Every structure is written in C-alpha cells, then in structure tokens.
N, C-alpha and C positions, 0 to 999 in steps of 0.2 A: 744396677740399672736404675734410673732416676735419681730420687732423692729420697732423704727420709720422710718427710711430709707426701709425697707423693713417689711409690715405689715401681708404679705401673708406666710412669711418664717414659716415653719414648722408645724406640726400637732399633733393631741393628739392622745393617743392610744384609741383605740375602745375599749377594757376592761374597764368593769366599775369601779375595783378595782385600775386602774392602772392610767389613764387619764394622765400620761406624755407627755409632748411635747416635740417631737422629731424633728430636724432638717435633717433628713436625714430618713424618715419611711420608712416601708416596706407594700406593698400593699400583698394582701392574693389573690395568683391565684385562688382559687375556691369561697371564697365568697366576693371577691373584696371590704374588710373591711381594715383600716389602723391601723397598729401595730407598736410598739416599738421594740426595738432590744431584749430584754427580753421576747416578745410575739408572736414573729416572726413565729415561727413553730404551726404545726396544733395541736398540743397536748397541747401547752401553751395556745392558745386562743381557744381551744376545738371547733376548725371549724366543722360545720354541715355538711359542703360537700366534706369532706377531702377524701372519697371514690369515689370521682367523676373522679381523673386521675389514678386511682388504675386499674392495668391489672392483671386479675386471668385468668389463661388457666388451662382448665380441659381435662386430658387425656382419650380420648375416650377406654373403656377397647375391644371394639368391631373391631374398623378400625384403634387404635393408633394412630389417629388425634387428634391433638390440638383443644378444644373450648373456644374461649374468653367469656366468662361471662360478660355480661354487668350491668353497676351499677345500671342503670334506670329500669333494666329487671329482671323478677322472672327467677332464675336459671331454675327451671323447664321448662318452655317455651322455652328457651333456647336449652335446652336439646333435649326438641320433636322436636323443628326446625330442630337440626342437625340429630338425628335418621332418621326424615321423608324425608330429603333433599339430605345430603353429605356424611351419613356412607357409608363405604362400607368394608365389613367383609374379603374381598377378598386382601384387603389391608395391613393386619394385619401380615402376615406373611412378606410381601418384608420390612414392615416398622421394626420388632423388630429383625429378623434374621440377625446376624450379618455376613459378608464375612470373608472366612477365607484365607487362602494364600493356594493353591492348591496342592504343594507339599508336598507327603506325610511324614505323623508323624510330617507334619508342623501344631502348634498350633496356629500363630501368627493372630490376628484379623488386616484385611487391615480397615484402617482410611485414613482419608484425608493426615495425614503428612507420613504414612509409606507406602504408596501405590506406587509401580513402574510399566509399562506399557510395558511388552517386546516388542523391533522394530519388531522383528522376528514372532514371534507366537500372539501379539497382546491379551494377557493374563494378568491380574495383579498379581504381586506376591509383597510379602514383602522385606525390605532393604535386607535380609540376602539371599533370593535367587531371587535377581534381575538378574543377570548373565546369559548368555545361559547354561553353563556346570552345575550352580548350579542348574538348574530345567530340567535339560535333555530336553533344547529347540529342538525342531525338525526342525528348519531353517522356513525359508519363505515358503508358498505355493506356490508348482507348479502347472502350468496348467493341466488340465487334459487330460487324451490320445485321447479324442473325438473330442479335440481341437488342433490336430496337425499342423492347417493350423497358429498358433499363431505363433511356432517358425519358418515358412518361412518368415512371415509376418515381425518377429523381425530382419533378416536378411536382409532382403530386404530393410527395413529402415535403418540398418545399412550401405547397400552398395549404400544406394542413396546418399551420401553425396561425396564418391569415383566420382561414375558416373558424380555427377554434376561437379566435380572438373576438370576432363577428357575430358568431353564437353566443358566447358569453356576455358581449356586450349587450345583445338583444334580449337575452333572460335576464339580466339584469335592469333594464329598464324596464321590462315587463312585470317583475317582482315591484322594483318600487311604485310604478303604478298602481297595483294593485294594493300595497302598503298605505298610498297614498289615499286613497278612495274608502276603505277601511276606516281610516283616522278620519274622513271627512263623515260619513256616515253616522258614526259614532259620536262626534261633535254634535250634528244637526240633531241627532236623537235627546241629546243632552238638553241643548238651547229650547227643544220642543217643550221637555218635562217640566224644564225651570218656569218655561212663559204659562204654562199651564197651571202650576201651582199658585204662581202669583195671582193668576185671573181668579181662582176659587178663594182666596185670603179675603178680598174686598165683599165676596157676598155673604160670606160665615161671619164677617163683623156686622155687616147691616141686620142679620136674622138674629144673632146676639141682643144687638141693640134693641128692636122693634121686641125682641121678648123680655128685656127688662122694663120699657118703658109701658109694657101691658099690664104688667106684675103691679109696677109701682101707681099706674091707674088705680086698680082693682084694690090695691091697699086703703088710698086716700078716699075711694069712693064707700069703702065701708067703715071707717072712720076709725081704722086701726093704725096706731103709730109704731114702727117698728124700731125696737130697741137695739142699741148698737154692743154686740155682744162682749165688746172689748172692754167697755165703759162698765164700772160695776156699779 
C-alpha cells in the first residue's frame, strides 16, 4: 500500500468484495469506516447506523406542535412524554387558524411576505388594502375625554420653547446693558483721571520756574558766579 516514498498513502475500501485502494478515501460519519468513491454513500455500503442522523418530526393532532422522534428511543415512549409534559390543546386553534385580511369580502391570507401594518390604526392588512382609504382607516387614536389635561399639557409643552427663548433673550439684553454701563463707567473714570493729571502739570512747571528765578536772583545779588560743573 502506498509508495516507497509515502508508504502510508491511501487506504483500502472497507467493503469486503471491493477492498480497492483509494488515495483520497471517504470516512463515513455514522459508522466511521473508510470507503472508496463508489461505496461512500449509506446505501452503497449498507451502513448499519445510517438513521443516526435522520430527523423525523411528527405533528401532534392535539396541540399542532412538532414532536421529534429520537433514533435510539421508542416512538411510543417519545409520544407519551410529549403528551404528559408539553401537549397543550388550547394552542391548536392558534397554530392551525390562518389569519385573514380584516377588510370585508377580502379572502387574502396574511403571511410573512404580504402583511403590512397600518401606521395609524396598527392593524395588519394585505398588500391590496395597505393604504388608509382602502381599508377605511379611522386614523390615529385620540385621547379620551376624561383626560382633558393632556391637551393642556401638549400646549404647555409647545409653548415652553417660546418662553425659554424670550427669557433667554431678555437675560442676554440685561447682561449686555450691564456690561456696557460698566465699560462706560471705567472709561469716564479714566478720562477724568487723565484730565486731572494734565491740569496738575502746568502748575508744577510754574512753581519750578519761579523757584529757579528766585535762586538766580539771589546769586546775582550776592555777586557770586556759578561755574559750570562740566567745564574744567
């Protein structure tokens, strides 16, 4: 079996009459034996565990629910366990009764692909009567008369943005006026301070000139001449 370079390459078919060597063998997922291309199916090699992967479901006539039969268990035992534990006869009408379009004289069955729910009345209809005028839609539900405060609440909610906008605008204008008045007061204080400083400078210059004139007169009266300190 195999080649000198790969002695373990390939396997013989498990069927006794075949025993053919196959370099790409098939392994049965039930009996776990190796077979060739011709005997790979369950029926060709007569697999004794071929029903292991079979799924058989029986519909219960009492509750219309599917019951799965296990290969290694007796169907009678499986049926008895279902009747004693899961069977609910009240579910039979819900499972078997098909829903129809509520429009009078319409016999269309409502399925997953042809069911449209109306946005206003929230009722399922067929594709033909999906629009409001086609099924006489009463429109969205209105609030009851006993809850009259709901209308007042909706109005108050609508008026809240307007009130908030007006209050915010008034607060902004008052803040702006306060800021402008503070800037004006500081500007006026600065201008008054500068004017007072300018008024004080001529008086100081006059006093300095008068003091210098008095000292020069005193020097000339005494006959002393002041020498310049820079000239040596």
